[in-house]
N, C-alpha and C positions, 0 to 999 in steps of 0.2 A: 277352588282356586283355578283349576284347569279350565273349567267351564267359562269363567270370567275372561281368562286369557283368550280362549277361542272366540268369544263374542267380540272382544276388543279387536282382535286380528281381523275378523270378518268386517267389522265397522270400518276399520282402517282401509281394507281393500275396496269397500264400496266408495269411500271418499276418494281414494286414488283413481278408481274407475271414473268418477265424475270429473276429477281434475284432468285426466287424460283426454276425455271427451271435450271438455271446455278448451283445453290448450289447442287441440287440433281444430276446433271450430273457430278459434281466434285467428287462424291463418287461412290462406286460400288453398291449403294442401288437399283437403278432402274434395274440393271441387275439381282439382287437377288429377286426382287419383283415378285410374281406370276402374271399371266395375269390379274386376277381380280383387284389386287391392282394397277397395272400399268394403267388400264382403269380408275379406280376410281381417281387416282392421276391426270391423264390427264384431265378428265372431271372437277374436282375441280379447277384445275389451269385455264382451259379454261373459266370457269364460274366465275372466280375471287373469288372463295370460298376458301380462305386461310387466315391464320392470318397475321397481319402486319409483314413485314420483319424487325424484330428487332434482335439484337444479342441473346436476351433471347429466342425468338420464334425459331430462327434458330437452336440454340444449342439444345433446347428441342426436336424439330421435328427430326432433324438429328440423335441425340443420341438415341431416341426411335426407329427410323427405323433401325439404325445400330445394335441395340441390338436384334431386331426381325428377323434378317437375318436367324438364324438357324430355326426359326419357319416357314419361307417361303417355305421350301422344302415340309413340310406337306400340306401347303396351295396349292402348285402346284399340288400335287397328287389329293387332293380333287377337285380342279378346273377342272382338266382333267376328273375325274370321273363324275362330275356334267355336263360336256359338252357333254358326250356321248349321242347319240341319244337314246331316250326312246322307239322308235318304231321299232328298229332293234333287231331281236331275237339273233343275235350274241353277243350283249352287255348283260352281265349278271348283275343283280342287286347286287350281292355279291362281285363283284370285276372285275379286268381286266382279259382278256382272250387273246388268240392268235390274234384274230381280234377285232379291236375296230373301231366303226364308230362314228365320231363326226358330229352332225347335222349342217346344214347350213354353211358348210365350203366354199362353192362357192355361190356367189350372182351375178346375171347378167353375168354369165360366167367367173367371176374372183374370185380369192381367197379373202375371207373377212379377212382383216388384224386383226380384233379383234378376230375372231375365230382361225386364224393361231397361235395366241399367245398360245392357249392351246396345239397345237402340239409342239411349241417351248418349252413349259414347260415340256411336256413329254420327249422330246429329252434331255433336261437339266437334268431331274431326272435320266433317264437311263444313261446318260453320267457320272453323279456323282457317281452312283453305280458302274460304270466300271472304276472309277478312274480318270476321266477327270474333275477335280475340277473347273477350271476356263475357261471353253469353252464358252467365251462370244461372239463368232461369230455365234451364232445359229440363223438362220432365215429360216423358212420353207416356206415362201411366194413363192420363186422361184421354189421350189419343187412341188408346187401345181398348177402351171399354166398349164392349159389344152390346 
């Protein structure tokens, strides 16, 4: 009987995992999230670290994330700055310059998708300042293939 309960609970968690992913995909929140938040969201969902999928939790989580969208632009800039290589002299500790080097962008000869997210964030921030508000087709992965 205990084994059946464990299997049912695991199936329930898998369903909730899929529901949380679908719910977040139905909003524009994931696009607005900075790379660090997207990574955190992905890891939490993958590890089944989320509240039960109830109407109350869904409404609370999504409304909180939707209200934080304006704050995400600052988090994107901070994430890009923190991703800059500390060992390259062209990166300055006081801010951005003409040339910026992000460390570990390639792993095993291929772009690291996690690190590419910081370049995506930089492109989105620059695009927003240039008036491209909803440029949601930003992917730097293909640009970084050597």
